[in-house]
ChimeraX commands (.cxc) that place a marker at each C-alpha (Angstrom):
marker #1 position -8.50,-6.60,12.15 radius 0.5
marker #1 position -8.66,-8.22,8.70 radius 0.5
marker #1 position -6.64,-6.56,5.97 radius 0.5
marker #1 position -8.37,-5.99,2.64 radius 0.5
marker #1 position -7.34,-5.27,-0.93 radius 0.5
marker #1 position -9.09,-5.48,-4.29 radius 0.5
marker #1 position -7.17,-7.03,-7.17 radius 0.5
marker #1 position -8.68,-5.61,-10.37 radius 0.5
marker #1 position -8.96,-8.24,-13.11 radius 0.5
marker #1 position -8.61,-7.76,-16.84 radius 0.5
marker #1 position -10.95,-10.64,-17.64 radius 0.5
marker #1 position -14.07,-12.12,-16.06 radius 0.5
marker #1 position -12.42,-15.28,-14.84 radius 0.5
marker #1 position -11.69,-16.23,-11.22 radius 0.5
marker #1 position -8.19,-16.68,-9.89 radius 0.5
marker #1 position -7.35,-20.39,-9.99 radius 0.5
marker #1 position -6.96,-21.62,-6.38 radius 0.5
marker #1 position -4.10,-23.98,-7.22 radius 0.5
marker #1 position -2.17,-21.24,-9.03 radius 0.5
marker #1 position -2.60,-18.85,-6.09 radius 0.5
marker #1 position -1.53,-21.47,-3.54 radius 0.5
marker #1 position 1.55,-22.25,-5.61 radius 0.5
marker #1 position 2.47,-18.58,-6.05 radius 0.5
marker #1 position 2.03,-17.79,-2.35 radius 0.5
marker #1 position 3.81,-20.97,-1.30 radius 0.5
marker #1 position 6.81,-20.00,-3.41 radius 0.5
marker #1 position 6.94,-16.60,-1.70 radius 0.5
marker #1 position 6.66,-18.08,1.79 radius 0.5
marker #1 position 8.71,-21.23,1.27 radius 0.5
marker #1 position 5.75,-23.38,2.30 radius 0.5
marker #1 position 3.69,-26.09,0.64 radius 0.5
marker #1 position 0.15,-24.69,0.60 radius 0.5
marker #1 position -3.23,-25.99,-0.47 radius 0.5
marker #1 position -6.36,-24.04,-1.36 radius 0.5
marker #1 position -9.73,-25.00,0.10 radius 0.5
marker #1 position -13.08,-23.94,-1.40 radius 0.5
marker #1 position -15.34,-22.01,0.97 radius 0.5
marker #1 position -18.72,-23.42,1.94 radius 0.5
marker #1 position -20.63,-20.34,0.82 radius 0.5
marker #1 position -19.60,-20.19,-2.82 radius 0.5
marker #1 position -17.46,-21.77,-5.49 radius 0.5
marker #1 position -15.84,-18.42,-6.26 radius 0.5
marker #1 position -14.41,-18.13,-2.74 radius 0.5
marker #1 position -11.43,-20.09,-1.49 radius 0.5
marker #1 position -8.94,-19.93,1.35 radius 0.5
marker #1 position -5.37,-20.95,2.08 radius 0.5
marker #1 position -4.30,-21.76,5.64 radius 0.5
marker #1 position -0.81,-20.50,6.53 radius 0.5
marker #1 position 1.72,-22.03,8.90 radius 0.5
marker #1 position 1.41,-19.12,11.37 radius 0.5
marker #1 position -2.31,-19.80,11.93 radius 0.5
marker #1 position -3.61,-17.06,9.67 radius 0.5
marker #1 position -5.82,-17.70,6.64 radius 0.5
marker #1 position -5.80,-15.92,3.28 radius 0.5
marker #1 position -9.18,-15.60,1.55 radius 0.5
marker #1 position -9.77,-14.77,-2.12 radius 0.5
marker #1 position -13.30,-14.03,-3.37 radius 0.5
marker #1 position -14.13,-13.48,-7.04 radius 0.5
marker #1 position -16.62,-10.71,-7.88 radius 0.5
marker #1 position -17.76,-10.52,-11.54 radius 0.5
marker #1 position -18.09,-6.72,-11.52 radius 0.5
marker #1 position -15.89,-3.65,-11.00 radius 0.5
marker #1 position -15.49,-2.10,-7.56 radius 0.5
marker #1 position -18.66,0.01,-7.10 radius 0.5
marker #1 position -18.93,3.77,-7.65 radius 0.5
marker #1 position -15.61,4.12,-9.48 radius 0.5
marker #1 position -13.83,3.99,-6.14 radius 0.5
marker #1 position -10.74,2.22,-7.46 radius 0.5
marker #1 position -10.31,4.80,-10.22 radius 0.5
marker #1 position -10.46,7.66,-7.72 radius 0.5
marker #1 position -7.29,6.49,-5.98 radius 0.5
marker #1 position -5.09,6.02,-9.05 radius 0.5
marker #1 position -3.52,9.54,-8.88 radius 0.5
marker #1 position -2.10,8.79,-5.42 radius 0.5
marker #1 position -0.05,5.77,-6.46 radius 0.5
marker #1 position 3.64,6.28,-7.18 radius 0.5
marker #1 position 3.07,4.02,-10.18 radius 0.5
marker #1 position 0.96,6.84,-11.68 radius 0.5
marker #1 position 3.05,9.84,-10.62 radius 0.5
marker #1 position 4.87,11.19,-13.64 radius 0.5
marker #1 position 3.94,8.21,-15.81 radius 0.5
marker #1 position 0.38,9.15,-16.70 radius 0.5
marker #1 position -0.76,5.59,-16.01 radius 0.5
marker #1 position -4.53,5.20,-15.91 radius 0.5
marker #1 position -6.47,2.19,-14.72 radius 0.5
marker #1 position -7.89,0.41,-17.79 radius 0.5
marker #1 position -11.46,-0.78,-17.85 radius 0.5
marker #1 position -11.78,-4.02,-15.93 radius 0.5
marker #1 position -14.83,-6.31,-15.72 radius 0.5
marker #1 position -14.18,-8.06,-12.39 radius 0.5
marker #1 position -12.13,-8.04,-9.21 radius 0.5
marker #1 position -10.94,-10.32,-6.45 radius 0.5
marker #1 position -11.39,-9.36,-2.81 radius 0.5
marker #1 position -8.32,-10.42,-0.84 radius 0.5
marker #1 position -8.23,-10.67,2.96 radius 0.5
marker #1 position -5.93,-12.08,5.62 radius 0.5
marker #1 position -7.75,-13.28,8.73 radius 0.5
marker #1 position -6.55,-14.36,12.14 radius 0.5
marker #1 position -4.20,-11.47,12.88 radius 0.5
marker #1 position -4.24,-9.36,16.03 radius 0.5
marker #1 position -6.24,-6.15,16.10 radius 0.5
marker #1 position -3.03,-4.15,15.69 radius 0.5
marker #1 position -1.36,-4.46,12.28 radius 0.5
marker #1 position 2.37,-5.01,12.63 radius 0.5
marker #1 position 5.08,-4.52,10.02 radius 0.5
marker #1 position 5.42,-8.30,9.79 radius 0.5
marker #1 position 1.67,-8.72,9.23 radius 0.5
marker #1 position 1.69,-6.06,6.52 radius 0.5
marker #1 position 4.68,-7.70,4.83 radius 0.5
marker #1 position 2.82,-11.01,4.84 radius 0.5
marker #1 position -0.31,-9.43,3.41 radius 0.5
marker #1 position 1.81,-7.82,0.69 radius 0.5
marker #1 position 2.99,-11.30,-0.32 radius 0.5
marker #1 position -0.62,-12.52,-0.36 radius 0.5
marker #1 position -1.70,-9.65,-2.62 radius 0.5
marker #1 position 1.31,-10.15,-4.90 radius 0.5
marker #1 position 0.49,-13.86,-5.20 radius 0.5
marker #1 position -3.05,-13.03,-6.35 radius 0.5
marker #1 position -1.66,-10.55,-8.90 radius 0.5
marker #1 position 0.85,-13.12,-10.12 radius 0.5
marker #1 position -1.75,-15.87,-10.54 radius 0.5
marker #1 position -4.53,-13.82,-12.16 radius 0.5
marker #1 position -5.29,-11.41,-15.00 radius 0.5
marker #1 position -4.66,-8.43,-12.71 radius 0.5
marker #1 position -4.37,-4.93,-14.17 radius 0.5
marker #1 position -4.27,-3.09,-10.85 radius 0.5
marker #1 position -4.66,-3.28,-7.08 radius 0.5
marker #1 position -6.94,-0.98,-5.09 radius 0.5
marker #1 position -5.61,-1.10,-1.53 radius 0.5
marker #1 position -7.89,1.14,0.47 radius 0.5
marker #1 position -5.81,1.43,3.65 radius 0.5
marker #1 position -2.86,2.68,1.59 radius 0.5
marker #1 position -4.94,5.38,-0.10 radius 0.5
marker #1 position -3.90,4.28,-3.60 radius 0.5
marker #1 position -4.67,2.10,-6.61 radius 0.5
marker #1 position -1.44,0.65,-7.99 radius 0.5
marker #1 position -0.53,-0.72,-11.40 radius 0.5
marker #1 position -0.29,-4.53,-11.28 radius 0.5
marker #1 position 3.27,-4.70,-12.62 radius 0.5
marker #1 position 4.33,-2.08,-10.08 radius 0.5
marker #1 position 2.96,-4.22,-7.25 radius 0.5
marker #1 position 5.04,-7.18,-8.38 radius 0.5
marker #1 position 8.18,-5.11,-8.94 radius 0.5
marker #1 position 8.04,-3.63,-5.44 radius 0.5
marker #1 position 6.95,-6.86,-3.74 radius 0.5
marker #1 position 9.80,-8.77,-5.41 radius 0.5
marker #1 position 12.49,-6.29,-4.33 radius 0.5
marker #1 position 14.61,-7.93,-1.65 radius 0.5
marker #1 position 15.73,-6.20,1.52 radius 0.5
marker #1 position 13.44,-3.17,1.20 radius 0.5
marker #1 position 10.21,-2.30,2.96 radius 0.5
marker #1 position 7.47,-2.01,0.32 radius 0.5
marker #1 position 6.62,1.49,1.50 radius 0.5
marker #1 position 5.60,2.49,-2.05 radius 0.5
marker #1 position 2.77,-0.07,-1.85 radius 0.5
marker #1 position 1.77,0.81,1.71 radius 0.5
marker #1 position 1.37,4.53,1.01 radius 0.5
marker #1 position -0.24,6.72,-1.55 radius 0.5
marker #1 position 1.06,10.27,-1.93 radius 0.5
marker #1 position -1.14,13.32,-2.39 radius 0.5
marker #1 position 0.66,16.28,-3.96 radius 0.5
marker #1 position -0.77,19.78,-3.66 radius 0.5
marker #1 position 0.32,23.38,-4.09 radius 0.5
marker #1 position 2.48,24.42,-1.14 radius 0.5
marker #1 position 2.66,28.13,-1.79 radius 0.5
marker #1 position 4.81,30.15,-4.20 radius 0.5
marker #1 position 7.32,27.83,-5.85 radius 0.5
marker #1 position 6.63,24.95,-3.47 radius 0.5
marker #1 position 4.84,21.59,-3.32 radius 0.5
marker #1 position 3.21,19.91,-0.34 radius 0.5
marker #1 position 3.29,16.10,-0.24 radius 0.5
marker #1 position 1.08,14.06,2.11 radius 0.5
marker #1 position 1.48,10.32,2.75 radius 0.5
marker #1 position -1.80,8.40,2.95 radius 0.5
marker #1 position -1.15,4.98,4.49 radius 0.5
marker #1 position 0.74,5.26,7.77 radius 0.5
marker #1 position -2.30,5.12,10.01 radius 0.5
marker #1 position -2.73,1.40,9.24 radius 0.5
marker #1 position 0.44,0.88,11.29 radius 0.5
marker #1 position -0.69,3.23,14.04 radius 0.5
marker #1 position 1.78,5.90,12.89 radius 0.5
marker #1 position 1.16,9.47,11.75 radius 0.5
marker #1 position 1.23,10.44,8.10 radius 0.5
marker #1 position 3.91,12.83,6.90 radius 0.5
marker #1 position 3.59,16.21,5.22 radius 0.5
marker #1 position 6.76,17.15,3.36 radius 0.5
marker #1 position 7.03,20.55,1.67 radius 0.5
marker #1 position 9.66,21.13,-0.98 radius 0.5
marker #1 position 10.71,23.54,-3.74 radius 0.5
marker #1 position 8.95,22.52,-6.96 radius 0.5
marker #1 position 12.20,21.86,-8.81 radius 0.5
marker #1 position 13.17,19.28,-6.19 radius 0.5
marker #1 position 9.90,17.34,-6.42 radius 0.5
marker #1 position 11.31,14.01,-7.65 radius 0.5
marker #1 position 14.11,13.99,-5.10 radius 0.5
marker #1 position 11.62,14.93,-2.38 radius 0.5
marker #1 position 9.50,11.86,-3.15 radius 0.5
marker #1 position 12.54,9.63,-2.63 radius 0.5
marker #1 position 13.34,11.47,0.60 radius 0.5
marker #1 position 9.74,11.06,1.74 radius 0.5
marker #1 position 9.89,7.30,1.21 radius 0.5
marker #1 position 13.13,7.15,3.18 radius 0.5
marker #1 position 11.54,9.10,6.03 radius 0.5
marker #1 position 8.49,6.82,6.07 radius 0.5
marker #1 position 10.71,3.73,6.08 radius 0.5
marker #1 position 12.68,5.17,8.98 radius 0.5
marker #1 position 9.50,5.84,10.96 radius 0.5
marker #1 position 8.15,2.35,10.27 radius 0.5
marker #1 position 11.37,0.71,11.44 radius 0.5
marker #1 position 11.43,2.97,14.51 radius 0.5
marker #1 position 7.86,1.95,15.33 radius 0.5
marker #1 position 6.82,5.15,17.09 radius 0.5
marker #1 position 6.41,8.84,16.24 radius 0.5
marker #1 position 9.34,11.22,16.49 radius 0.5
marker #1 position 9.03,13.90,19.19 radius 0.5
marker #1 position 7.61,17.30,18.34 radius 0.5
marker #1 position 10.46,19.80,18.01 radius 0.5
marker #1 position 13.06,17.12,17.30 radius 0.5
marker #1 position 15.21,17.32,14.17 radius 0.5
marker #1 position 16.05,14.84,11.43 radius 0.5
marker #1 position 18.39,14.89,8.45 radius 0.5
marker #1 position 20.27,12.87,5.88 radius 0.5
marker #1 position 23.71,14.08,6.92 radius 0.5
marker #1 position 25.45,15.18,10.12 radius 0.5
marker #1 position 25.00,18.80,9.10 radius 0.5
marker #1 position 21.33,18.63,8.07 radius 0.5
marker #1 position 18.88,19.26,10.92 radius 0.5
marker #1 position 15.30,19.59,9.70 radius 0.5
marker #1 position 12.83,20.56,12.46 radius 0.5
marker #1 position 9.80,18.34,13.05 radius 0.5
marker #1 position 6.44,19.81,13.99 radius 0.5
marker #1 position 2.93,18.39,14.28 radius 0.5
marker #1 position -0.22,19.83,12.75 radius 0.5
marker #1 position -3.78,18.76,11.99 radius 0.5
marker #1 position -3.96,16.69,8.82 radius 0.5
marker #1 position -5.05,18.71,5.76 radius 0.5
marker #1 position -7.59,15.98,4.92 radius 0.5
marker #1 position -8.66,14.95,8.45 radius 0.5
marker #1 position -8.56,17.69,11.10 radius 0.5
marker #1 position -8.94,15.08,13.85 radius 0.5
marker #1 position -5.64,13.42,12.94 radius 0.5
marker #1 position -2.14,14.74,13.53 radius 0.5
marker #1 position 0.58,14.62,10.89 radius 0.5
marker #1 position 4.30,15.28,11.29 radius 0.5
marker #1 position 5.65,18.02,9.06 radius 0.5
marker #1 position 9.06,18.73,7.56 radius 0.5
marker #1 position 9.97,21.65,5.31 radius 0.5
marker #1 position 12.83,21.16,2.88 radius 0.5
marker #1 position 14.80,24.35,2.20 radius 0.5
marker link #1:1,2 radius 0.2
marker link #1:2,3 radius 0.2
marker link #1:3,4 radius 0.2
marker link #1:4,5 radius 0.2
marker link #1:5,6 radius 0.2
marker link #1:6,7 radius 0.2
marker link #1:7,8 radius 0.2
marker link #1:8,9 radius 0.2
marker link #1:9,10 radius 0.2
marker link #1:10,11 radius 0.2
marker link #1:11,12 radius 0.2
marker link #1:12,13 radius 0.2
marker link #1:13,14 radius 0.2
marker link #1:14,15 radius 0.2
marker link #1:15,16 radius 0.2
marker link #1:16,17 radius 0.2
marker link #1:17,18 radius 0.2
marker link #1:18,19 radius 0.2
marker link #1:19,20 radius 0.2
marker link #1:20,21 radius 0.2
marker link #1:21,22 radius 0.2
marker link #1:22,23 radius 0.2
marker link #1:23,24 radius 0.2
marker link #1:24,25 radius 0.2
marker link #1:25,26 radius 0.2
marker link #1:26,27 radius 0.2
marker link #1:27,28 radius 0.2
marker link #1:28,29 radius 0.2
marker link #1:29,30 radius 0.2
marker link #1:30,31 radius 0.2
marker link #1:31,32 radius 0.2
marker link #1:32,33 radius 0.2
marker link #1:33,34 radius 0.2
marker link #1:34,35 radius 0.2
marker link #1:35,36 radius 0.2
marker link #1:36,37 radius 0.2
marker link #1:37,38 radius 0.2
marker link #1:38,39 radius 0.2
marker link #1:39,40 radius 0.2
marker link #1:40,41 radius 0.2
marker link #1:41,42 radius 0.2
marker link #1:42,43 radius 0.2
marker link #1:43,44 radius 0.2
marker link #1:44,45 radius 0.2
marker link #1:45,46 radius 0.2
marker link #1:46,47 radius 0.2
marker link #1:47,48 radius 0.2
marker link #1:48,49 radius 0.2
marker link #1:49,50 radius 0.2
marker link #1:50,51 radius 0.2
marker link #1:51,52 radius 0.2
marker link #1:52,53 radius 0.2
marker link #1:53,54 radius 0.2
marker link #1:54,55 radius 0.2
marker link #1:55,56 radius 0.2
marker link #1:56,57 radius 0.2
marker link #1:57,58 radius 0.2
marker link #1:58,59 radius 0.2
marker link #1:59,60 radius 0.2
marker link #1:60,61 radius 0.2
marker link #1:61,62 radius 0.2
marker link #1:62,63 radius 0.2
marker link #1:63,64 radius 0.2
marker link #1:64,65 radius 0.2
marker link #1:65,66 radius 0.2
marker link #1:66,67 radius 0.2
marker link #1:67,68 radius 0.2
marker link #1:68,69 radius 0.2
marker link #1:69,70 radius 0.2
marker link #1:70,71 radius 0.2
marker link #1:71,72 radius 0.2
marker link #1:72,73 radius 0.2
marker link #1:73,74 radius 0.2
marker link #1:74,75 radius 0.2
marker link #1:75,76 radius 0.2
marker link #1:76,77 radius 0.2
marker link #1:77,78 radius 0.2
marker link #1:78,79 radius 0.2
marker link #1:79,80 radius 0.2
marker link #1:80,81 radius 0.2
marker link #1:81,82 radius 0.2
marker link #1:82,83 radius 0.2
marker link #1:83,84 radius 0.2
marker link #1:84,85 radius 0.2
marker link #1:85,86 radius 0.2
marker link #1:86,87 radius 0.2
marker link #1:87,88 radius 0.2
marker link #1:88,89 radius 0.2
marker link #1:89,90 radius 0.2
marker link #1:90,91 radius 0.2
marker link #1:91,92 radius 0.2
marker link #1:92,93 radius 0.2
marker link #1:93,94 radius 0.2
marker link #1:94,95 radius 0.2
marker link #1:95,96 radius 0.2
marker link #1:96,97 radius 0.2
marker link #1:97,98 radius 0.2
marker link #1:98,99 radius 0.2
marker link #1:99,100 radius 0.2
marker link #1:100,101 radius 0.2
marker link #1:101,102 radius 0.2
marker link #1:102,103 radius 0.2
marker link #1:103,104 radius 0.2
marker link #1:104,105 radius 0.2
marker link #1:105,106 radius 0.2
marker link #1:106,107 radius 0.2
marker link #1:107,108 radius 0.2
marker link #1:108,109 radius 0.2
marker link #1:109,110 radius 0.2
marker link #1:110,111 radius 0.2
marker link #1:111,112 radius 0.2
marker link #1:112,113 radius 0.2
marker link #1:113,114 radius 0.2
marker link #1:114,115 radius 0.2
marker link #1:115,116 radius 0.2
marker link #1:116,117 radius 0.2
marker link #1:117,118 radius 0.2
marker link #1:118,119 radius 0.2
marker link #1:119,120 radius 0.2
marker link #1:120,121 radius 0.2
marker link #1:121,122 radius 0.2
marker link #1:122,123 radius 0.2
marker link #1:123,124 radius 0.2
marker link #1:124,125 radius 0.2
marker link #1:125,126 radius 0.2
marker link #1:126,127 radius 0.2
marker link #1:127,128 radius 0.2
marker link #1:128,129 radius 0.2
marker link #1:129,130 radius 0.2
marker link #1:130,131 radius 0.2
marker link #1:131,132 radius 0.2
marker link #1:132,133 radius 0.2
marker link #1:133,134 radius 0.2
marker link #1:134,135 radius 0.2
marker link #1:135,136 radius 0.2
marker link #1:136,137 radius 0.2
marker link #1:137,138 radius 0.2
marker link #1:138,139 radius 0.2
marker link #1:139,140 radius 0.2
marker link #1:140,141 radius 0.2
marker link #1:141,142 radius 0.2
marker link #1:142,143 radius 0.2
marker link #1:143,144 radius 0.2
marker link #1:144,145 radius 0.2
marker link #1:145,146 radius 0.2
marker link #1:146,147 radius 0.2
marker link #1:147,148 radius 0.2
marker link #1:148,149 radius 0.2
marker link #1:149,150 radius 0.2
marker link #1:150,151 radius 0.2
marker link #1:151,152 radius 0.2
marker link #1:152,153 radius 0.2
marker link #1:153,154 radius 0.2
marker link #1:154,155 radius 0.2
marker link #1:155,156 radius 0.2
marker link #1:156,157 radius 0.2
marker link #1:157,158 radius 0.2
marker link #1:158,159 radius 0.2
marker link #1:159,160 radius 0.2
marker link #1:160,161 radius 0.2
marker link #1:161,162 radius 0.2
marker link #1:162,163 radius 0.2
marker link #1:163,164 radius 0.2
marker link #1:164,165 radius 0.2
marker link #1:165,166 radius 0.2
marker link #1:166,167 radius 0.2
marker link #1:167,168 radius 0.2
marker link #1:168,169 radius 0.2
marker link #1:169,170 radius 0.2
marker link #1:170,171 radius 0.2
marker link #1:171,172 radius 0.2
marker link #1:172,173 radius 0.2
marker link #1:173,174 radius 0.2
marker link #1:174,175 radius 0.2
marker link #1:175,176 radius 0.2
marker link #1:176,177 radius 0.2
marker link #1:177,178 radius 0.2
marker link #1:178,179 radius 0.2
marker link #1:179,180 radius 0.2
marker link #1:180,181 radius 0.2
marker link #1:181,182 radius 0.2
marker link #1:182,183 radius 0.2
marker link #1:183,184 radius 0.2
marker link #1:184,185 radius 0.2
marker link #1:185,186 radius 0.2
marker link #1:186,187 radius 0.2
marker link #1:187,188 radius 0.2
marker link #1:188,189 radius 0.2
marker link #1:189,190 radius 0.2
marker link #1:190,191 radius 0.2
marker link #1:191,192 radius 0.2
marker link #1:192,193 radius 0.2
marker link #1:193,194 radius 0.2
marker link #1:194,195 radius 0.2
marker link #1:195,196 radius 0.2
marker link #1:196,197 radius 0.2
marker link #1:197,198 radius 0.2
marker link #1:198,199 radius 0.2
marker link #1:199,200 radius 0.2
marker link #1:200,201 radius 0.2
marker link #1:201,202 radius 0.2
marker link #1:202,203 radius 0.2
marker link #1:203,204 radius 0.2
marker link #1:204,205 radius 0.2
marker link #1:205,206 radius 0.2
marker link #1:206,207 radius 0.2
marker link #1:207,208 radius 0.2
marker link #1:208,209 radius 0.2
marker link #1:209,210 radius 0.2
marker link #1:210,211 radius 0.2
marker link #1:211,212 radius 0.2
marker link #1:212,213 radius 0.2
marker link #1:213,214 radius 0.2
marker link #1:214,215 radius 0.2
marker link #1:215,216 radius 0.2
marker link #1:216,217 radius 0.2
marker link #1:217,218 radius 0.2
marker link #1:218,219 radius 0.2
marker link #1:219,220 radius 0.2
marker link #1:220,221 radius 0.2
marker link #1:221,222 radius 0.2
marker link #1:222,223 radius 0.2
marker link #1:223,224 radius 0.2
marker link #1:224,225 radius 0.2
marker link #1:225,226 radius 0.2
marker link #1:226,227 radius 0.2
marker link #1:227,228 radius 0.2
marker link #1:228,229 radius 0.2
marker link #1:229,230 radius 0.2
marker link #1:230,231 radius 0.2
marker link #1:231,232 radius 0.2
marker link #1:232,233 radius 0.2
marker link #1:233,234 radius 0.2
marker link #1:234,235 radius 0.2
marker link #1:235,236 radius 0.2
marker link #1:236,237 radius 0.2
marker link #1:237,238 radius 0.2
marker link #1:238,239 radius 0.2
marker link #1:239,240 radius 0.2
marker link #1:240,241 radius 0.2
marker link #1:241,242 radius 0.2
marker link #1:242,243 radius 0.2
marker link #1:243,244 radius 0.2
marker link #1:244,245 radius 0.2
marker link #1:245,246 radius 0.2
marker link #1:246,247 radius 0.2
marker link #1:247,248 radius 0.2
marker link #1:248,249 radius 0.2
view
């Protein structure tokens, strides 16, 4: 299935194909060339060595219905910072074609590099990445994408934070289903909220590297002594989906 993201542009000017090809080539260690599409001068593609093709299409208008703005609160780039998406007059649709129907970690890492290359070579102010459930700040996308040795879990997941009962918060990840994995609900005392976000990202990274859900009733922890029970429930936003749940004491 093709992956899709919307790079939100600060000016009404298309991404330059040569600049994108150079930026992506530097990230992949390949010499790449951009080719204009037959159906419009504002659409171009770059063929990759693995047989996949990255497409970038310029749209001289915002994403319709304020959809990109709606997902800003779920980005870690907005949590605690108060960042708001500025007004933007245009966007670039970014896709990666030729992949298998199932999105793998490697495919998502490659698409992350494609998105980062568009951000780097354009007037980007943000990235609305629907499958992750978040709209990220442009500089945040580059910072995370450029970090070596770490899964860019902060780009692949939004986080929804809600009241979890007296003195507690409930945090829900929003992007794991794109990898065929369940989202996580983590509840925590309010005063431990910042530390819980870091723990949540560690748990999501662990699950992604594992590649399959943890068993119901199993335990997990960050030390030999810590044994946090795992249970499964219906998702608070989609009753037809199951989420794994952990309660921090």
